N, C-alpha and C positions, 0 to 999 in steps of 0.2 A: 614329241615336242620339238619344234624347230626354233633355232636361235638365229638371230639376225646380227651376229657380231661380225665386224670387219676384221680380217686378219692382216696384220702388219708385220713384215719381216725386216729387221734392221741388221745390216751387215756389221759385224764387229771385227773384221779383218784389220790388219795393221794400217793399211792405207786409209780405210774408212774411219778408223779411230783418229788418225792424224787430221783428217778432213772434218772431224766434228760429229761423228755418229753418236758418241756417248752423250753429248750435249743435246742432240736432236731427240734421242731416246728419253732423256730426262724431261725435256719440255713436252713431248707428246704424252708421256705418262701423267704429268701434272695436268695437262689440258683434258685428258680422258677421265680424270677423277672429278672434274667439275663440269657444270653446264650440260649442254645437249649431247655431248659425247659420252657421258657417264654410263658405263656398262655396255657400250656399243662397240668397243675395240678390244682386241686381244693382241698383245705385243710379244714378239719372239725375237731373241737375239740369234743370229746365225754366224757361222764361220764364214771365211772369205767366199764371195760369190764369183770370183775371177773376173770382175769388171773394175779393176783397180784404177784405171785411167778415168773412170766416171765417178770416183768416190766423192762423197758417201752415197751408197746405193741403198734404197729402201723399196720394198715391194708392198704395195697396197692391193689386196685381193690378187688380181692378175696383171697389174700395171706396175712396170718398173719405173721408179723415179731416180734418175741419174743426176749427179751433182745436186743432190737433194738439200733442201732446207725445210725448216719446220712449216713455214707458210705453204710451200708447195705440197707437202704431205697432207696437211690439214685440208686443203682444197680437194685433194684426191680422195681422202677419206669421205668427205661430204658427197662427192660424185658417185662413189662406189656403192 
């Protein structure tokens, strides 16, 4: 059986936390429990990705989202 879940990796390093990664993770999880994304995303917290100057950093499938915000990530999830 093949699953069509999008994998989303959210950096939880100190600079990304300061830049709002926890808020982004919370908003994404809320969005993924409702509507068209329900059951289509799997979220992972990661340690520092060593891209601190671009914080917060989120990876959607194989695409890096630097200086990410929730809107940018949602668009990338829909594209992936």
